[in-house]
N, C-alpha and C positions, 0 to 999 in steps of 0.2 A: 340253145339247150331248152328242152321242154320242161315245164314246171312239173314237179311231182304232185301226186294227188293230195298229199299233205299240204303243200303250198297252195294248191287250188282251194282246198277247204278253208284254210286260214284266211285266204283272200275273200271268199264268199261270206264267211262269218263276219268279217270286218265290214264288208260292203253292205250286207243286210242290216247290220246294227246301225251303221251310219245312215242308211236310207230310212230306217224306221224313225230315228230321232229327227232327221231332217225332213220327214214327210215327203220323201222322194218316191212317189207312187209308180213312176215308170221303172225305176230300178227294182222296187219291191215286186212288181208284176213280173219282171224278168227273172228274179231270183226265187220266187215262190212258185211251187208246182200248182197247177190248176186244181188239183185235188188236196191241197194242203189243209190239214186240220190242226188246231192248236187247243190244248187243254190249258186254260189260262189261270193265273193266280186268283181271279175272281170266281173260280169254280164254274166256268162255262166252257163248253167246247164250241169253237167257232170255225167256220171254213174261211177260205181266202177272201171271198167277196165280202163276207160279213166283217172281217177284220179291217179290210181296206175302207169299208163304209164307216166303221166306228172311228177309224183314224181320221178320215176326212171330216167327220162331224166333231172331232175334238173330244170324243168320249173316252178314247184310249190314246196313249201317246206318252212320250217321255221327253224331258229336256236334258236328261243325262242318262247314259247307259254305258257302263264299263264292263266288258265281258272278260272272264278269266277261264278259258277252257282248261280242263284238267285231264281229260281222256279223249282221245280221238282214235276210233277203231273202224276199220273197213271190213265189210263182208260183201264182196262182189260189187254190185251197183249201189250199195247203201253204205253210208258213213254215219256213225253215231258220234256226236260230240256232247260230252257231259262237263258241267262246270258250274260256276257261280257268276252272278252279275250283281252290280249295284245300280239301282235305278232311282230316278227322281221324276215324278209325274209332272210337277209344276215347280217353278222357282221357290215357292213358299211352302212346299211340302217336304216331309222328311225323306232322306235317302234310305231306301229299303234294300236289303240283301236277299237274293233269291237263289235257288238252285234251278238249273235248267238242263234239259236234254233236247238236242236238235238231231233230227234224222234227215240227212241229205241224200237225194237220189240222183244218180247219173242219168241224164236224159240226153237226147240227140244234140241239144244246144248247150249242154254243160250241166253243172251241179245245180239242183234246185231243192229248196227246203220242202220237205214232204210231210214231216210230223214235228211237233214241238210241244213240250210240256215245261211249264215254269210254275214254281210255287215259292211263296215267301218263306224265308228261313230266318226268323228273328234272332235265334241264338247263334248263328254262324258268325265266327270271328275271322278276320282276314289277317 
């Protein structure tokens, strides 16, 4: 039985999250669109190559990231995922709660992250 698009999106969300925390560059390269752009919590817009470079240099990255999707909606070849996450950059830093929006695009080789926005939400309670 073929997986539904909802199952496929849930899987790529988990895989991308795991790959980012684990610095699995091969998986990130496969799951991120070549023209990916991210509006990050540090108020910068970065493209795929810049994010991978920052991750390799240890400038960005997390030791913990727990995602909680709240809305998943499809419009043709695009899927929007909105929710919250809890991240910790280093073992000795506080856990932050953020809001995020991911936009996945269906490409010939599967779903790839196309756009992302994340911002710190200090007053968000879970």
